[in-house]
C-alpha positions in Angstrom: -59.2 8.1 -71.4 -56.1 9.6 -71.7 -56.6 12.8 -69.3 -57.9 9.8 -66.6 -54.5 8.0 -67.0 -53.0 11.2 -66.2 -55.0 12.7 -63.4 -54.4 8.4 -61.9 -50.1 9.0 -62.4 -50.4 12.1 -60.9 -52.0 11.4 -58.0 -49.5 8.3 -57.6 -46.5 10.7 -58.0 -47.9 12.9 -55.4 -48.6 10.2 -52.9 -44.7 8.8 -53.5 -44.2 12.3 -52.7 -45.4 12.3 -49.7 -44.2 9.1 -48.7 -40.0 9.6 -49.5 -40.5 13.3 -47.3 -42.3 11.4 -43.8 -39.0 8.7 -44.4 -36.1 11.7 -44.8 -37.7 13.2 -41.9 -38.3 9.8 -39.6 -34.6 9.2 -40.2 -33.0 12.5 -39.2 -34.8 11.7 -35.5 -37.9 13.6 -35.7 -40.4 11.1 -34.3 -37.6 9.7 -32.1 -38.1 9.5 -28.3 -35.4 9.8 -26.2 -34.6 9.6 -22.3 -33.1 12.6 -21.4 -31.4 11.0 -18.0 -29.7 8.5 -20.2 -26.4 10.0 -21.3 -25.1 8.9 -24.7 -21.6 8.5 -26.2 -21.5 11.7 -29.7 -19.8 9.5 -31.3 -21.6 5.7 -30.9 -25.1 6.9 -29.5 -24.2 4.3 -26.5 -24.2 4.9 -23.3 -21.5 6.3 -21.7 -20.4 3.6 -18.6 -20.2 5.3 -14.9 -16.4 5.9 -14.5 -14.3 3.4 -12.5 -14.0 3.9 -8.8 -11.0 4.8 -7.9 -9.2 1.7 -5.1 -6.1 1.5 -3.3 -4.9 -2.0 -3.0 -2.3 -2.0 -0.5 0.9 -4.6 0.1 1.4 -5.2 3.0 3.8 -8.5 5.6 0.9 -9.8 7.6 3.6 -10.1 10.5 5.0 -6.8 11.0 3.6 -5.6 13.8 2.9 -2.6 15.0 2.7 -1.5 11.3 0.7 -4.7 9.8 -0.5 -7.7 11.3 -3.1 -10.4 12.2 -5.5 -9.3 14.7 -6.7 -11.7 17.6 -10.2 -11.9 15.5 -8.4 -12.9 12.4 -9.1 -9.7 10.6 -5.7 -7.2 9.3 -4.7 -4.4 11.2 -1.7 -2.2 11.9 -1.2 1.2 12.0 -0.2 1.8 8.6 -3.4 -0.1 7.3 -5.7 2.0 9.6 -4.1 5.4 8.0 -4.7 3.8 4.4 -8.0 2.8 5.2 -8.9 6.4 6.6 -7.5 7.5 4.0 -9.6 5.8 1.2 -12.6 6.8 3.0 -11.4 10.6 3.2 -11.7 10.3 -0.9 -14.7 7.5 -1.4 -12.1 5.2 -2.7 -12.0 1.5 -2.2 -9.5 0.2 -0.3 -7.9 -3.8 -0.1 -5.3 -4.8 1.8 -3.5 -8.3 0.6 -0.9 -9.7 2.4 2.1 -10.5 0.4 5.3 -12.3 1.0 7.8 -9.1 2.0 10.4 -10.7 -0.4 7.9 -10.8 -3.8 6.7 -7.2 -3.3 8.8 -6.0 -6.4 6.5 -8.7 -8.8 3.5 -8.0 -6.9 4.1 -4.0 -7.8 5.0 -4.6 -11.1 2.0 -7.2 -12.2 -0.8 -4.9 -10.4 -1.6 -7.4 -8.3 -0.9 -4.3 -5.9 -0.7 -0.4 -6.3 1.5 0.3 -3.3 3.1 -0.8 -0.5 2.2 0.8 2.8 4.1 -1.0 5.6 6.7 0.1 7.4 8.7 0.5 4.4 11.6 1.9 4.1 12.4 4.6 1.8 16.3 5.6 2.8 18.3 3.9 0.0 16.0 3.0 -2.2 14.6 6.7 -2.9 15.5 6.1 -6.9 13.7 2.6 -6.5 9.8 3.1 -6.4 8.1 6.6 -6.6 7.3 7.9 -3.1 5.4 9.6 -0.3 7.2 11.9 1.9 8.8 9.9 4.9 6.5 9.1 7.8 7.9 7.7 10.6 11.9 7.7 11.9 13.0 4.2 12.4 16.1 2.5 13.4 17.2 -0.9 12.6 17.7 -2.6 16.5 19.4 -6.0 17.5 17.0 -7.5 20.3 18.7 -10.1 22.4 17.5 -12.6 25.2 17.8 -10.7 28.4 19.8 -13.4 29.8 22.5 -14.0 27.7 24.9 -11.6 28.5 25.0 -9.7 25.3 25.1 -6.3 25.8 26.7 -5.1 23.1 27.1 -5.2 18.7 31.0 -6.2 19.4 29.3 -9.5 21.9 27.9 -11.0 19.3 30.9 -11.6 17.4 31.2 -15.5 16.1 27.4 -15.6 16.8 24.4 -16.2 14.5 21.8 -13.0 14.1 18.7 -13.5 11.6 16.8 -10.8 9.6 13.8 -10.9 7.6 15.1 -11.9 4.0 14.2 -8.6 1.6 14.5 -6.5 4.7 15.7 -3.2 5.4 17.3 -5.5 8.4 19.5 -7.1 5.8 20.0 -4.4 4.3 21.6 -2.7 7.5 23.2 -5.7 8.0 25.5 -6.0 4.7 25.8 -2.1 4.8 28.0 -2.9 8.0 30.9 -4.7 6.8 33.2 -4.8 10.0 29.9 -6.2 11.9 28.5 -8.7 9.3 32.1 -10.3 8.6 32.6 -10.7 12.5 29.6 -12.7 12.5 29.0 -17.1 12.4 26.3 -16.6 10.4 23.5 -14.2 9.0 20.0 -16.6 8.7 17.3 -14.6 6.8 13.8 -16.5 7.0 10.5 -15.0 5.7 8.5 -13.8 8.7 9.7 -12.5 12.3 7.6 -14.8 14.4 10.2 -17.9 13.0 13.2 -15.7 14.3 11.9 -15.0 17.6 11.6 -18.9 17.9 14.8 -19.3 17.0 15.8 -16.9 19.5 13.7 -18.7 22.3 15.1 -21.7 21.6 19.1 -20.4 21.0 18.9 -21.0 17.1 20.2 -17.8 17.1 21.3 -15.1 19.3 20.0 -11.5 18.2 17.2 -10.7 16.0 18.0 -7.7 14.0 15.0 -5.8 13.1 12.8 -2.3 12.8 12.8 -1.0 16.4 8.7 -1.0 16.3 9.0 -4.9 15.5 11.4 -5.0 18.5 8.9 -3.1 20.9 6.4 -5.0 20.1 8.2 -8.4 20.6 9.8 -6.8 23.7 6.3 -5.9 25.3 4.8 -9.5 24.2 7.1 -10.9 26.3 7.7 -9.2 29.1 11.6 -9.2 30.8 12.6 -11.7 28.7 14.2 -9.6 25.8 16.4 -6.7 25.3 17.2 -4.1 22.8 21.1 -3.7 22.1 21.4 0.2 23.1 23.4 1.0 19.7 21.3 0.8 16.6 22.6 -1.0 13.6 21.1 1.5 11.2 18.1 4.9 11.5 16.1 4.9 8.4 12.6 6.7 6.7 9.6 4.9 6.7 7.6 6.3 3.2 4.7 4.7 1.0 5.7 3.3 -1.9 4.4 3.3 -5.7 5.6 1.7 -9.0 8.3 3.6 -10.4 7.0 6.9 -12.6 3.3 6.2 -11.3 3.5 9.9 -9.8 -0.5 10.7 -10.4 -1.8 7.9 -7.6 1.6 9.2 -5.3 0.1 12.3 -5.6 -3.2 11.8 -4.7 -2.3 10.0 -1.4 0.6 12.3 -0.8 -1.7 15.5 -0.5 -3.9 13.5 1.5 -1.4 11.8 3.8 -0.5 15.2 4.7 -3.9 16.8 5.8 -4.1 13.8 7.9 -0.8 14.8 9.7 -2.2 18.3 9.6 -5.0 18.3 11.1 -4.1 15.5 13.8 -6.0 12.3 11.9 -2.6 10.6 12.2 -1.9 10.9 15.8 -5.2 9.5 16.6 -4.5 6.7 14.7 -1.7 6.3 15.9 -2.3 6.4 19.4 -4.3 3.0 19.1 -0.9 1.0 18.5 1.4 2.3 21.1 1.0 -1.3 23.1 1.9 -3.0 19.7 5.4 -1.1 19.8 4.5 2.4 18.0 6.7 5.3 19.2 5.0 8.3 19.2 8.0 10.5 18.8 8.9 9.1 15.6 6.1 10.7 13.5 8.1 12.7 11.7 5.2 13.7 9.3 3.6 15.7 12.5 5.2 19.1 13.2 6.1 18.6 16.6 
């Protein structure tokens, strides 16, 4: 009897050892199947998410032709937006244009609602406030008056009202010319140039201080009604502005911008906006 019990006990112990060995083998993945096409994270053994696609979110003024404006069909258009869209296409990035209140551009950039300002954005005098691309357009701040006003020089504006867009380089140009500003009756800052030119038509102001592109666009749209005074208030350059310290995005955009200037893409796009006031000779990034 003892012999029989010993045999039974030995058999049970042997079966237990075999089961333990099999379980150990399964714990180490001996029988586990995996999909070789599925990427895994070694630390968590979870699928690794695909890298997020880069997106350029451009803040712009929708009433600032030829750089940014609303087209006849209601879409956003303009030289700078066309440049940004083409750049994103070449880099395989997503593109979004967001119309902003120009006076709130810094808050939009700081909050991350946009990640660049690309819309006739003046680099000159703001060099330390943003991280910049290379300048790509030479620009002048000029004064527009009605053709029949009898005003032919800056001196003729003494005692008169001048409009400029709030937060714009035109305001900076007026403030930077203390003698000119002191001679004026008032400087009226408005949210957009459409309102400013309506005020010029009505006689509420006697001149509009604006970028030469904006001035040329409005002169072309109402042939013979406006003239630009010969002497500019200031000269400056445009560049793409990024949040201060965002050199990574700036470097990527700037490298492609230089390529677009070099291979003729910038000029080809620019030619589409001549009728909207763009001056081809002002494209300073293109080697002439």
